[in-house]
N, CA and C of each residue as an Amber inpcrd file, in Angstrom:
protein
   537
  -7.7950000 -11.6580000 -17.7840000  -6.7960000 -11.2260000 -17.6340000
  -5.9690000 -11.8520000 -16.7540000  -5.2790000 -12.5910000 -17.0020000
  -4.0020000 -13.6820000 -16.4720000  -3.2820000 -12.3550000 -15.4160000
  -2.9520000 -13.1330000 -14.7620000  -1.9370000 -12.2010000 -13.1960000
  -1.2360000 -13.4370000 -12.7580000  -0.1950000 -12.3770000 -11.5740000
   1.1220000 -13.4030000 -11.0110000   0.3320000 -14.0330000 -10.3150000
   0.7990000 -14.8480000  -9.0500000   0.5370000 -15.8440000  -8.6410000
  -0.0470000 -14.8880000  -6.6170000   0.9850000 -13.5810000  -7.1650000
   1.0570000 -12.7120000  -6.2060000   0.1970000 -11.9070000  -6.2280000
  -0.8690000 -11.3210000  -6.8890000  -1.9850000 -10.8280000  -7.3540000
  -3.2800000 -11.5580000  -6.7330000  -4.5140000 -10.4670000  -6.0860000
  -4.8960000 -11.2890000  -6.0290000  -6.2190000 -10.3050000  -5.7590000
  -7.4170000 -10.6030000  -7.0700000  -8.9610000 -10.2300000  -7.6210000
  -9.6960000 -10.1120000  -5.7730000 -10.3000000  -9.0180000  -6.2440000
 -11.3490000  -9.6480000  -4.6380000 -12.4600000 -10.3320000  -4.9550000
 -13.2550000 -10.1120000  -6.4420000 -14.2220000 -10.5770000  -7.2170000
 -13.8090000 -10.6650000  -8.3300000 -13.2630000 -11.3690000  -8.2610000
 -12.8350000 -11.5780000  -9.8290000 -11.9460000 -10.0770000 -10.8120000
 -11.4060000 -10.3070000 -11.9730000 -10.5960000  -9.6670000 -12.3020000
 -12.2820000  -8.4920000 -12.7340000 -11.2560000  -6.9000000 -13.4650000
 -11.9360000  -5.8030000 -13.4200000 -11.2670000  -5.8350000 -14.6540000
 -12.1180000  -4.4510000 -15.4300000 -11.7820000  -3.8290000 -16.5710000
 -10.7440000  -3.3110000 -16.7430000  -9.5290000  -3.4770000 -17.3050000
  -8.2600000  -2.4690000 -17.4660000  -9.0010000  -0.9310000 -17.6050000
  -8.6770000  -0.0050000 -17.2000000  -9.1900000   1.2800000 -16.9870000
  -8.3780000   2.3860000 -15.5820000  -8.9290000   2.8770000 -15.5840000
  -8.2820000   3.8610000 -14.2830000  -8.1370000   3.5070000 -13.3970000
  -7.1330000   3.7370000 -11.8990000  -7.2880000   3.1750000 -10.9700000
  -6.3250000   4.4830000 -10.1290000  -6.5270000   3.6480000  -8.6650000
  -5.9700000   4.3850000  -7.8980000  -4.5540000   3.5050000  -7.2930000
  -3.7220000   3.7690000  -6.7370000  -2.8970000   2.4670000  -6.4890000
  -3.1320000   3.0760000  -4.9960000  -3.2430000   1.9970000  -3.7010000
  -3.2550000   2.3350000  -2.3230000  -2.0430000   1.7780000  -1.7990000
  -1.0340000   1.8370000  -0.8240000  -0.6100000   1.2620000   0.0260000
  -1.1050000   0.7960000   1.3660000  -1.2740000  -0.0780000   2.3220000
  -1.0370000  -0.5090000   2.7160000  -0.9140000  -0.3190000   4.3370000
   0.1750000  -0.8830000   5.0450000   0.5310000  -0.5630000   6.2880000
   1.3000000   0.6280000   5.9510000   0.4670000   2.1440000   7.5270000
   0.6670000   3.4660000   6.9620000  -0.4040000   3.9010000   6.7690000
  -1.0060000   3.9140000   5.8370000  -2.1970000   4.3510000   4.6420000
  -3.5560000   4.2420000   5.1400000  -3.6910000   2.2230000   5.0670000
  -5.0440000   2.2930000   5.3620000  -4.8400000   1.5290000   6.9920000
  -3.6050000   0.6550000   6.9370000  -4.2210000  -0.0310000   7.9620000
  -2.8460000   0.7360000   9.7140000  -3.2020000   0.7520000  10.3000000
  -2.1870000   1.6360000  11.5530000  -1.5260000   0.4750000  12.1670000
  -0.2920000   0.6000000  11.9930000   1.4180000  -0.4870000  11.8630000
   2.1100000   0.0370000  12.7800000   1.3060000   1.1000000  13.6940000
   2.4070000   1.6040000  14.8370000   2.5800000   0.5110000  16.1710000
   1.3980000  -0.3990000  15.9050000   1.4620000  -1.0030000  16.8360000
   2.9070000  -2.5130000  16.7430000   3.1510000  -2.5590000  15.5590000
   3.7330000  -3.6130000  15.1120000   4.9540000  -3.0470000  15.0600000
   5.6440000  -1.9570000  14.9020000   6.1150000  -1.4350000  14.5100000
   8.0380000  -1.7080000  15.9480000   7.2770000  -2.0510000  16.9900000
   8.1290000  -2.2580000  17.6330000   9.2230000  -3.4330000  17.1780000
   8.9750000  -4.1000000  16.0350000   9.3300000  -5.3080000  15.5700000
  10.7960000  -5.0760000  14.7180000  10.1640000  -3.3400000  13.9220000
  11.7360000  -2.7790000  13.5470000  12.6290000  -2.3730000  14.0190000
  12.4600000  -1.9320000  15.2070000  12.9250000  -0.5520000  16.2310000
  14.1530000  -1.6820000  16.6910000  14.4640000  -3.2790000  16.8030000
  15.8370000  -3.8310000  16.9350000  17.0300000  -3.5240000  16.3830000
  17.3780000  -3.8760000  16.7550000  19.4700000  -3.4880000  16.3260000
  19.2850000  -4.5930000  15.5020000  19.9440000  -4.0500000  13.8960000
  19.8650000  -5.1610000  12.8200000  18.9980000  -4.5580000  11.8680000
  18.6910000  -5.2800000  10.9770000  17.8400000  -5.2160000   9.8330000
  16.0120000  -4.9690000  10.8390000  16.0660000  -5.3290000  11.7670000
  14.5860000  -5.5560000  12.7090000  13.9520000  -7.2010000  12.2640000
  13.4200000  -6.9790000  12.9960000  12.4840000  -8.4840000  12.9180000
  11.3530000  -8.1150000  11.4550000  11.2490000  -8.5660000  10.4290000
  10.1000000  -8.5640000   9.8610000   9.3980000  -9.4590000   9.8170000
   9.9230000 -10.7550000  10.1670000   8.8650000 -11.7910000   9.9540000
   7.7480000 -10.9900000  10.5710000   8.3760000 -11.1830000  12.2880000
   7.3880000 -10.8080000  13.0100000   6.5710000  -9.5050000  12.9890000
   6.6440000  -8.6480000  12.1300000   6.3710000  -7.3010000  12.0110000
   5.1230000  -8.0160000  10.7820000   5.4750000  -8.5940000   9.8690000
   4.1430000  -8.9980000   9.2100000   3.3820000 -10.1660000   9.3260000
   3.6230000 -11.0900000  10.6770000   2.9190000 -11.8250000  11.2170000
   1.9150000 -11.2460000  12.3110000   2.0210000 -10.1120000  12.2600000
   1.1100000  -9.8060000  12.7120000   0.4110000  -8.2870000  12.6380000
   0.2260000  -8.3190000  10.9710000  -0.2040000  -7.4400000  10.5560000
  -1.9010000  -6.9960000  10.4530000  -2.5130000  -8.6330000  11.2900000
  -3.6620000  -8.8810000  10.7350000  -4.8290000  -7.7190000  12.0730000
  -3.6350000  -7.7280000  12.9160000  -4.4360000  -7.1960000  14.4300000
  -4.1850000  -5.0750000  14.2950000  -3.3090000  -4.9580000  13.5860000
  -3.9560000  -3.4900000  12.7840000  -5.1580000  -2.6380000  12.9740000
  -5.1160000  -1.3870000  13.4890000  -6.8870000  -0.9600000  13.3530000
  -6.5700000  -0.0770000  12.1990000  -8.4420000  -0.0590000  11.1800000
  -8.0610000   0.4560000  10.3560000  -8.1020000   1.9530000  10.5620000
  -7.4060000   2.6420000   9.3600000  -7.7290000   4.2820000   9.2460000
  -9.0530000   4.8500000   8.4020000  -9.3950000   5.4440000   9.3040000
 -10.8810000   5.4990000   8.8830000 -11.1280000   6.8370000   7.5450000
  -9.3810000   7.2650000   7.8430000 -10.1700000   8.3170000   6.7670000
  -9.3730000   8.0710000   5.5180000  -8.8730000   7.2450000   5.5460000
  -8.3270000   6.6120000   3.8790000  -9.3370000   5.6790000   3.8170000
 -10.0700000   5.1520000   4.6890000 -11.5260000   4.0320000   4.0640000
 -12.6420000   4.3130000   3.5870000 -12.8570000   6.1370000   3.9630000
 -13.1370000   6.8050000   3.9940000 -13.1600000   7.2400000   2.2570000
 -11.9310000   7.8950000   1.6260000 -11.4900000   8.7640000   0.9610000
 -11.3890000   7.0150000  -0.4360000 -11.7490000   5.7640000   0.1680000
 -11.7330000   4.9660000  -1.1620000 -13.2480000   4.7590000  -1.3190000
 -14.0380000   4.8600000  -0.1250000 -15.4590000   4.3850000  -0.5860000
 -16.1470000   5.5630000  -1.1150000 -15.5890000   6.8500000  -1.3110000
 -15.7990000   8.0830000  -2.3120000 -15.0270000   8.1850000  -3.9220000
 -13.8310000   7.6570000  -3.7780000 -13.8400000   7.4260000  -5.0590000
 -14.9470000   6.6500000  -6.3560000 -14.5890000   7.1640000  -7.3090000
 -15.7750000   6.9840000  -8.3670000 -15.9000000   5.1140000  -8.9750000
 -17.1790000   4.8430000  -8.4140000 -17.0290000   3.4910000  -9.2020000
 -15.7620000   3.3330000 -10.3450000 -16.1490000   3.6840000 -10.7390000
 -15.3520000   2.9990000 -12.2880000 -13.3990000   2.8380000 -12.0500000
 -13.2810000   3.0800000 -10.5630000 -11.9930000   3.2220000 -10.8090000
 -11.9770000   2.1960000  -9.8460000 -10.6880000   1.5080000 -10.4930000
 -10.3980000   0.2320000  -9.6540000  -9.3020000   0.7280000  -8.6040000
  -9.4500000   0.0100000  -7.2090000  -8.9720000   0.4260000  -6.1740000
  -7.8550000  -1.1060000  -6.3620000  -6.4200000  -0.7340000  -6.3600000
  -5.1300000  -1.2160000  -6.5390000  -4.6550000  -1.2800000  -5.2950000
  -4.6470000  -2.0480000  -4.1020000  -3.7400000  -2.6780000  -2.9730000
  -2.3890000  -2.6820000  -3.3190000  -1.2500000  -1.8730000  -3.2110000
  -0.2480000  -2.4220000  -3.5160000   0.7660000  -1.9490000  -2.1410000
   0.7870000  -3.3380000  -2.0150000   1.5310000  -3.4070000  -0.4130000
   3.1500000  -4.3040000  -0.5690000   4.1540000  -3.9850000   0.5970000
   5.2710000  -4.5980000   0.5350000   5.1700000  -5.6430000   1.2660000
   3.8950000  -6.0340000   2.1170000   3.7630000  -7.4880000   2.6260000
   4.1380000  -8.4560000   1.6850000   5.2180000  -9.8140000   1.8740000
   4.8320000 -10.3290000   1.5320000   3.4680000 -11.5780000   1.3960000
   3.5330000 -12.4860000   0.3570000   2.2980000 -12.8060000   0.1070000
   1.8140000 -13.9580000   1.2660000   3.0560000 -14.4520000   1.7620000
   2.7460000 -15.6650000   2.6300000   1.3820000 -14.7860000   3.3630000
   1.6260000 -13.6670000   3.5950000   0.5120000 -12.9940000   4.7030000
  -0.9780000 -12.9760000   4.2320000  -1.1230000 -13.4160000   2.6560000
  -2.2000000 -12.7240000   2.3070000  -3.8800000 -13.5490000   2.9590000
  -3.5420000 -14.0710000   3.7770000  -4.9210000 -15.3170000   4.4250000
  -5.0210000 -14.2240000   5.3520000  -4.1970000 -14.1350000   6.2700000
  -3.9870000 -12.7720000   7.5530000  -4.7520000 -11.6250000   6.7560000
  -4.1880000 -10.9660000   5.4460000  -5.0650000  -9.5180000   4.9890000
  -5.7800000  -9.5320000   4.5720000  -6.3830000 -10.7510000   3.4930000
  -7.6300000 -10.8560000   3.5930000  -8.4090000 -10.5430000   4.4010000
  -8.4490000 -11.6990000   5.5510000  -9.1900000 -11.4730000   7.1060000
  -9.5960000 -10.3950000   7.3290000  -8.4910000  -9.2980000   7.0150000
  -8.3650000  -8.2840000   8.3370000  -9.2450000  -7.4040000   6.9310000
  -8.8200000  -7.5610000   5.5180000  -9.7680000  -6.1300000   4.5380000
 -11.4100000  -6.8500000   4.6920000 -11.8240000  -8.2660000   5.0520000
 -13.3100000  -8.4630000   5.2640000 -13.6210000  -7.8050000   6.1890000
 -13.1660000  -8.2370000   7.5940000 -13.4140000  -8.1040000   8.6500000
 -13.6180000  -6.2310000   8.2030000 -12.6900000  -5.3030000   7.8880000
 -12.7780000  -3.5960000   7.4590000 -13.2140000  -3.3030000   6.6260000
 -14.2220000  -3.7950000   5.6050000 -15.1260000  -3.6880000   4.4610000
 -14.1660000  -2.7280000   3.7810000 -13.0950000  -2.8440000   3.7400000
 -12.2630000  -2.1230000   3.1020000 -12.9050000  -2.2660000   1.3160000
 -13.5440000  -1.1190000   0.6580000 -13.2270000  -1.3830000  -1.0140000
 -11.7660000  -0.6770000  -1.4330000 -11.5110000  -2.1450000  -2.6190000
 -10.2670000  -2.6050000  -2.6930000 -10.7990000  -3.8410000  -4.1730000
 -10.2430000  -3.8550000  -5.6160000 -10.5680000  -4.4240000  -5.8680000
  -9.3860000  -5.7450000  -6.8790000  -8.2360000  -5.1840000  -6.1150000
  -6.8640000  -6.3190000  -6.7950000  -6.1860000  -5.4230000  -5.4800000
  -5.2150000  -6.8840000  -5.2780000  -4.3800000  -6.7230000  -4.0980000
  -3.0300000  -7.2410000  -4.5680000  -1.6540000  -6.6580000  -4.7500000
  -0.5250000  -6.5220000  -5.1080000   0.0930000  -7.1430000  -3.9950000
   0.2300000  -8.3020000  -3.5160000   1.7820000  -8.3640000  -2.4900000
   3.0780000  -8.6230000  -3.2270000   3.6090000  -8.8840000  -1.7320000
   5.4320000  -9.0250000  -2.9640000   5.2120000 -10.4610000  -2.8600000
   6.2010000 -11.0740000  -4.0310000   5.9500000 -12.1410000  -4.2240000
   7.5070000 -12.7510000  -3.8120000   6.6940000 -14.2800000  -4.4000000
   7.9020000 -15.2820000  -2.8070000   8.9890000 -15.0030000  -3.4030000
  10.3680000 -15.0780000  -2.4560000  11.3800000 -14.9180000  -2.7200000
  12.2000000 -13.5460000  -3.4950000  10.8000000 -12.4190000  -2.9770000
  11.4740000 -11.2270000  -3.6480000  11.6980000 -10.0910000  -2.2110000
  13.3080000  -9.8970000  -2.4990000  13.8670000  -9.7370000  -1.1510000
  14.1980000  -7.7310000  -1.6530000  13.7730000  -7.5040000  -2.6090000
  14.2710000  -6.6230000  -2.8780000  13.9250000  -5.0880000  -2.0350000
  14.2780000  -3.7310000  -2.4540000  13.7210000  -3.1540000  -1.6280000
  12.6050000  -2.8010000  -1.8620000  11.4710000  -1.7700000  -1.2670000
  10.2240000  -1.8840000  -1.5570000   9.2760000  -0.5640000  -2.7100000
  10.8320000   0.3720000  -2.9230000  10.4080000   0.9390000  -3.9830000
  10.7930000   0.4240000  -5.8630000  11.8390000  -0.5290000  -5.4800000
  12.0760000  -1.5350000  -6.9790000  10.8830000  -2.6700000  -6.7520000
  10.2650000  -2.9950000  -5.7180000   9.3720000  -4.2570000  -5.9980000
   8.4870000  -3.1180000  -6.8040000   7.7190000  -1.7780000  -5.8840000
   6.6380000  -1.4850000  -6.7610000   7.0460000  -1.4360000  -7.7690000
   7.9470000  -0.6470000  -8.2240000   7.9810000  -0.0340000  -9.4410000
   7.8790000  -1.3400000 -10.1760000   8.4820000  -2.3020000 -10.1730000
   7.6940000  -3.3910000 -11.2430000   6.5080000  -3.2920000 -11.1300000
   5.7200000  -3.5710000 -10.2610000   4.2960000  -3.5480000 -10.2570000
   3.8050000  -2.5490000 -10.5230000   4.2130000  -1.4970000 -10.5970000
   3.5600000  -0.3990000 -11.8290000   3.4800000  -0.1470000 -12.8710000
   5.0020000  -0.9430000 -13.3490000   5.0100000  -1.3250000 -14.9060000
   4.0690000  -2.7650000 -15.2890000   3.4720000  -3.5280000 -14.5280000
   2.9990000  -5.1490000 -14.5120000   1.6510000  -4.0540000 -15.0430000
   1.0560000  -3.2990000 -14.0950000  -0.0870000  -2.6560000 -13.4050000
  -0.2900000  -2.2710000 -15.2790000   0.4800000  -1.7470000 -15.7040000
  -0.1080000  -0.5320000 -16.6200000   0.8840000  -1.7950000 -17.9560000
   1.4780000  -2.4770000 -17.8330000   0.9560000  -3.1340000 -18.5000000
  -0.4960000  -3.8930000 -19.1760000  -1.2050000  -4.2950000 -18.0030000
  -2.2780000  -4.5250000 -17.7340000  -3.2990000  -4.0180000 -18.3610000
  -2.8560000  -2.6750000 -18.8470000  -3.8680000  -1.9270000 -19.1130000
  -4.7130000  -0.7200000 -17.5930000  -4.4390000  -0.9930000 -16.8300000
  -4.3250000  -0.3360000 -16.1970000  -4.3950000   1.5750000 -16.0020000
  -4.7890000   2.2630000 -16.3490000  -4.6280000   4.0940000 -16.2310000
  -4.1410000   4.3870000 -15.1140000  -2.8650000   4.2840000 -13.8550000
  -2.4740000   4.9940000 -12.3930000  -2.7890000   6.1790000 -12.4930000
  -3.5480000   6.6680000 -12.0030000  -4.3670000   8.0410000 -12.2540000
  -3.8370000   8.6650000 -10.6880000  -3.6120000   8.0690000  -9.8580000
  -3.4920000   8.1630000  -8.1810000  -2.5600000   7.1370000  -7.2190000
  -2.2050000   7.7920000  -6.5090000  -1.3490000   6.8120000  -5.9330000
  -1.3620000   7.7990000  -4.0300000  -1.3010000   7.1340000  -2.9380000
  -1.5080000   7.0560000  -1.7570000  -0.4650000   6.6850000  -1.0830000
   0.7760000   7.3280000  -0.4190000   1.9760000   6.5460000   0.0380000
   2.0470000   6.9990000   1.1650000   2.4960000   6.2950000   2.0250000
   3.2660000   6.5370000   3.0980000   5.1170000   6.8050000   3.2890000
   5.6940000   6.0080000   2.5190000   7.3830000   5.7620000   2.5310000
   7.7160000   7.2070000   1.2910000   8.3410000   8.2680000   1.7750000
   9.0010000   9.0370000   0.7990000   9.7340000   9.1050000  -0.2120000
  10.1610000   7.8390000  -0.1320000  11.0390000   7.0960000  -1.7000000
  10.1760000   6.4240000  -1.9490000   9.2020000   6.1380000  -2.1680000
   8.2590000   5.5430000  -2.7410000   7.3360000   6.3730000  -3.2560000
   6.6980000   7.6860000  -2.9070000   6.6710000   9.1910000  -3.1800000
   7.3440000   9.2250000  -4.7720000   8.4050000   9.3220000  -4.3840000
   9.2940000   9.9940000  -5.4770000   9.4190000   9.0230000  -6.2860000
   9.2320000   7.9020000  -6.2530000   9.5450000   6.7420000  -7.5310000
   8.3720000   6.6000000  -8.0310000   7.1030000   7.2670000  -7.7380000
   5.8090000   6.9780000  -7.7890000   5.7130000   8.4030000  -8.9870000
   5.9130000   9.3840000  -8.5730000   5.7740000  10.9030000  -9.2640000
   7.0690000  10.3990000 -10.4830000   8.2880000   9.5240000 -10.0810000
   8.7760000   9.9000000 -11.3340000   8.6500000   8.7180000 -12.3570000
   7.8220000   7.8140000 -12.3320000   7.1600000   6.4760000 -12.7930000
   5.0970000   7.5780000 -13.6660000   5.3360000   9.1660000 -13.7260000
   4.2680000   9.6540000 -13.7290000   3.0120000   9.4410000 -13.3410000
   2.8300000   8.9280000 -12.0560000   1.9140000   8.7840000 -11.1200000
   1.7990000  10.1440000  -9.9230000   0.8060000  11.1310000 -10.0570000
   0.9020000  11.4870000  -8.9120000   0.7810000  10.9660000  -7.2500000
   0.8650000  11.2100000  -6.7890000   0.7750000  10.9270000  -5.3970000
   0.4600000  11.4060000  -3.9150000  -0.5970000  11.1220000  -3.6540000
  -0.8190000  11.6440000  -1.8810000   0.3900000  11.1080000  -0.6570000
   0.9770000  11.9840000  -0.5130000   1.9210000  11.1210000   0.6950000
   0.6590000  11.4650000   1.9640000   1.1810000  10.1930000   2.4820000
   0.4050000  10.1280000   4.2190000   1.1790000  10.5970000   4.8290000
   1.3050000  10.8870000   5.8040000   2.7000000  11.2020000   6.9990000
   2.2880000   9.6250000   8.3500000   3.1840000   8.8090000   7.5600000
   2.0610000   7.7190000   9.2630000   3.3880000   7.6130000  10.3040000
   4.5020000   8.4730000   9.9240000   5.5780000   8.4560000  11.5370000
   6.5070000   7.5150000  11.3940000   6.4960000   6.6850000  10.3640000
   7.2760000   5.1280000  10.2470000   8.5680000   5.8570000  10.0470000
   8.8780000   6.0090000   9.3510000   9.8080000   6.3840000   8.3230000
  10.2950000   7.7710000   8.8430000  10.9610000   7.8210000   9.9840000
  11.6140000   8.9480000  10.7700000  12.6850000   9.4430000   9.7020000
  14.0690000   7.7370000   9.4020000  14.5950000   8.0390000   9.1160000
  15.0040000   8.7910000   7.1910000  13.8850000   9.4300000   6.8730000
  14.4610000   9.7580000   5.6920000  13.4240000  10.7800000   5.7130000
  13.5110000  12.2140000   4.7720000  13.0640000  13.2770000   4.3130000
  11.8490000  13.7780000   5.6680000  11.3600000  14.6440000   5.7230000
   9.8990000  14.7100000   6.4060000   9.2570000  15.0550000   5.0990000
   8.2620000  14.9380000   5.5960000   7.3540000  15.4500000   4.5280000
   7.0150000  16.6930000   4.0580000   6.8220000  17.2490000   2.7360000
   6.5990000  17.8350000   2.3820000   5.8320000  19.2560000   3.2720000
   5.6550000  20.4670000   3.5680000   4.8260000  21.2670000   3.7960000
   3.4840000  21.2180000   3.5860000   2.5140000  21.3350000   4.0240000
   0.9740000  20.6670000   3.7050000   0.8660000  19.0300000   3.8020000
   1.6100000  18.2880000   3.5700000   1.0580000  16.9410000   2.8440000
   0.1840000  16.2530000   4.1960000  -0.7990000  15.4180000   3.6040000
  -1.4450000  15.0340000   5.5370000  -0.6230000  14.3720000   6.2830000
  -1.0040000  14.8570000   7.7150000  -0.1480000  13.7630000   8.2670000
   1.2240000  14.8370000   9.1440000   1.0220000  15.4960000   8.0270000
   2.8830000  16.6810000   8.2960000   2.5740000  17.4370000   9.9210000
   3.3680000  17.8050000  10.6490000   3.5680000  18.5110000  11.9070000
   2.5690000  19.6500000  11.5890000   1.4390000  20.1220000  11.6650000
   0.2520000  20.9750000  11.7280000  -0.5810000  20.6700000  11.4360000
  -0.7250000  19.7280000  10.6930000  -1.8880000  19.0810000   9.2420000
  -2.8280000  17.4090000   9.9350000  -3.9300000  17.8700000  10.1180000
  -4.4370000  17.0800000  10.9090000  -4.3270000  15.5040000  10.1510000
  -4.1060000  14.2210000  10.5850000  -4.0640000  12.9830000  10.0490000
  -5.2770000  12.6930000   9.1850000
């Protein structure tokens, strides 16, 4: 299967079939230490935010969940990180020994909002034969888009998106619920 330049296989292509789509920042990597880059007036310092991604701690609960998935289910990391930080991201993944099969990053020159970028990648994954059975996401807008696209989505409350709707009662990380 030929893939776009902003897609990266871990150990070569996997056969199309069932897959889980997992966001990175706030879902598998704890990016709260970088949030100060985005808390600046205006649009924030996105370059600084992404350049610091290699220092994030792992969110161990998500790593454990990925370990427990059936080996026949492909793990697709679908992130809004730009492809220019791929070396940092791959080094982070190797250091933390996270299970994954395909890393899908934001293509060079893609400055669209995350949900539009991710919607296009969901369509491309399906066109490539992947049956998207579940997603893990920390952005309410992306969760709603994934659900509208027919992908059940487990919402992980990272706390990064305080300007948007609160998590549904019972969501992982919601007030009163453990992370």
